[in-house]
C-alpha positions as CSV (number, residue, x, y, z in Angstrom):
1,M,200.9,87.1,-17.2
2,T,202.2,89.6,-19.7
3,N,199.9,90.3,-22.6
4,L,202.1,90.9,-25.6
5,K,201.0,92.5,-28.9
6,G,199.2,89.8,-30.8
7,G,198.0,88.1,-27.6
8,Y,199.5,84.7,-28.5
9,K,199.7,83.8,-24.8
10,S,195.9,83.9,-24.8
11,L,195.7,81.2,-27.5
12,I,195.2,77.6,-26.5
13,V,197.2,76.6,-29.5
14,Y,200.2,78.4,-28.0
15,W,199.9,76.6,-24.6
16,I,199.6,73.2,-26.3
17,A,202.6,74.1,-28.5
18,L,204.6,75.0,-25.4
19,E,203.7,71.6,-23.9
20,I,204.5,69.7,-27.1
21,Y,207.9,71.4,-27.4
22,D,208.9,70.7,-23.7
23,L,207.7,67.1,-23.8
24,T,209.3,66.5,-27.2
25,V,212.7,67.5,-25.8
26,I,212.1,65.1,-22.9
27,F,211.0,62.3,-25.3
28,C,213.9,62.7,-27.7
29,N,216.5,62.9,-24.9
30,R,215.0,59.7,-23.4
31,F,214.2,57.6,-26.5
32,I,216.0,59.0,-29.6
33,D,219.8,58.9,-30.1
34,K,221.0,62.4,-29.3
35,K,223.5,62.3,-32.2
36,S,220.8,61.3,-34.8
37,R,219.3,63.7,-37.3
38,T,215.8,62.5,-36.1
39,H,216.5,63.9,-32.6
40,D,217.3,67.3,-34.0
41,Q,214.5,67.2,-36.5
42,M,211.8,66.4,-33.9
43,V,213.0,69.0,-31.5
44,Q,213.2,71.6,-34.3
45,A,209.7,70.7,-35.6
46,A,208.2,71.2,-32.1
47,R,210.1,74.4,-31.7
48,S,209.2,75.7,-35.2
49,G,205.5,75.0,-34.5
50,K,205.5,77.0,-31.3
51,Q,207.7,79.9,-32.7
52,N,205.6,80.3,-35.8
53,I,202.4,80.7,-33.7
54,V,204.2,83.4,-31.8
55,E,205.7,85.1,-34.9
56,G,202.4,84.9,-36.8
57,S,200.4,86.5,-33.9
58,L,202.9,89.4,-33.8
59,E,202.5,90.2,-37.5
60,P,200.4,93.2,-38.4
61,S,199.4,91.5,-41.6
62,V,196.5,88.9,-41.4
63,E,197.9,87.4,-44.6
64,S,201.3,86.8,-42.9
65,N,199.6,85.5,-39.8
66,I,197.7,82.9,-41.9
67,K,200.9,81.9,-43.6
68,L,202.9,81.4,-40.4
69,T,200.0,79.6,-38.7
70,G,200.1,77.3,-41.8
71,V,203.8,76.7,-41.3
72,A,203.1,75.9,-37.6
73,R,200.5,73.4,-38.7
74,A,202.9,71.8,-41.1
75,S,205.5,71.5,-38.3
76,Y,203.1,69.5,-36.2
77,G,202.2,67.3,-39.2
78,E,205.9,66.5,-39.5
79,L,206.3,65.9,-35.8
80,L,203.2,63.6,-35.8
81,E,204.8,61.6,-38.5
82,D,208.0,61.2,-36.5
83,Y,206.1,59.9,-33.5
84,Q,204.2,57.4,-35.8
85,D,207.6,56.3,-37.3
86,Y,209.0,55.8,-33.8
87,L,206.0,53.5,-32.8
88,R,206.1,51.6,-36.1
89,Q,209.9,51.1,-36.1
90,N,209.8,49.8,-32.6
91,N,206.8,47.5,-33.1
92,L,204.7,49.5,-30.7
93,S,201.0,50.1,-30.8
94,I,199.3,53.3,-32.1
95,W,196.3,53.8,-29.9
96,A,193.0,54.2,-31.7
97,K,191.2,57.6,-31.3
98,D,188.5,55.9,-29.3
99,D,190.9,54.3,-26.8
100,E,190.1,55.5,-23.3
101,R,193.6,56.8,-22.8
102,V,193.3,59.0,-25.9
103,I,189.9,60.2,-24.9
104,K,191.3,61.2,-21.5
105,I,194.2,63.1,-23.1
106,R,191.8,64.8,-25.6
107,K,189.5,66.0,-22.8
108,M,192.4,67.7,-21.0
109,R,191.9,71.5,-20.9
110,I,194.4,74.2,-20.7
111,N,193.4,77.5,-19.2
112,P,195.3,80.2,-21.1
113,N,194.4,82.8,-18.4
114,E,196.5,81.0,-15.9
115,S,200.2,81.3,-15.5
116,N,202.6,78.9,-17.1
117,E,203.2,77.2,-13.7
118,S,199.5,76.7,-13.2
119,N,199.2,75.1,-16.6
120,K,202.2,72.9,-15.9
121,S,200.6,71.6,-12.8
122,N,197.4,70.8,-14.7
123,L,199.4,68.8,-17.2
124,T,201.6,67.1,-14.5
125,N,198.7,65.0,-13.3
126,L,198.1,63.7,-16.9
127,T,201.5,63.7,-18.6
128,Y,204.1,63.1,-15.9
129,G,202.3,60.1,-14.6
130,S,201.8,56.8,-16.3
131,Y,202.1,58.3,-19.8
132,L,205.8,58.9,-19.5
133,I,206.8,55.5,-18.2
134,N,207.7,54.0,-21.6
135,G,208.1,54.9,-25.2
136,E,204.7,53.5,-26.4
137,C,202.7,55.5,-23.8
138,F,204.8,58.7,-24.3
139,A,204.7,58.6,-28.1
140,N,200.9,58.0,-28.1
141,L,200.5,60.9,-25.7
142,M,202.5,63.1,-28.1
143,L,200.5,61.8,-31.1
144,T,197.3,62.8,-29.4
145,F,198.7,66.3,-28.6
146,C,199.9,66.7,-32.2
147,F,196.4,65.7,-33.6
148,K,194.7,68.1,-31.1
149,E,197.1,70.9,-32.0
150,G,196.6,70.3,-35.7
151,Y,192.8,70.4,-35.4
152,L,193.0,73.6,-33.4
153,L,195.4,75.2,-35.8
154,D,193.1,74.3,-38.7
155,Q,190.3,76.1,-36.8
156,L,192.5,79.1,-36.2
157,V,193.4,79.3,-39.9
158,R,189.7,79.3,-40.8
159,A,189.1,82.1,-38.4
160,Q,192.0,84.1,-39.7
161,Q,190.8,83.6,-43.3
162,E,187.3,84.8,-42.3
163,K,188.9,87.9,-40.7
164,F,190.9,88.5,-43.8
165,I,187.7,88.3,-46.0
166,K,185.8,90.6,-43.7
167,T,188.5,93.2,-42.9
168,G,190.9,92.9,-45.8
169,G,194.6,92.7,-45.7
170,F,197.3,95.0,-44.3
171,R,198.2,96.7,-47.6
172,E,194.6,97.0,-48.6
173,N,193.7,98.8,-45.3
174,L,196.8,100.9,-45.4
175,F,196.0,102.0,-49.0
176,Q,192.5,102.9,-47.8
177,K,193.9,105.0,-45.0
178,R,196.2,106.8,-47.5
179,I,193.2,107.6,-49.8
180,E,191.3,109.0,-46.8
181,Y,194.3,111.1,-45.7
182,K,194.6,112.5,-49.2
183,K,190.9,113.4,-49.3
184,R,191.1,115.2,-46.0
185,N,194.4,117.1,-46.8
186,F,194.3,117.8,-50.5
187,Y,190.7,118.4,-51.5
């Protein structure tokens, strides 16, 4: 696995985002009219969430990283609402958070140190089985993933904020380096 600047491929939120994006495309192609705005919006929300995680992790500014992680979080909130709308509009059940199927999905672990193909096979046993057989199961799977992703992104934002408080921002640190440079070279 290539470790890019920012290390987003080591973030569990990235791997879940990748899975949400791929599965959202499958879900929309199967259950949402391809010509509808909803189809495009759901796919774009899933893509936006993933891409903002990547872009944020590549930013040198902690402040920009926090902002882009927040945008990713908002995208998953939007996507979650779309899945809830699908279930409601089709008179399908939204599984309770203590439903055994939801608990099984929430317990799923993704190892970010494995290749994408290894992670795909871990998820295959869970997602490409009985959860994809109909719209209700598939949408509830995706709701659970979106809730999980939202929770983890909230934790990531908290960690980023703590880092910002402890280490300062990009401009602040750059200014400090400028002052140190001037002291060394002009005094």
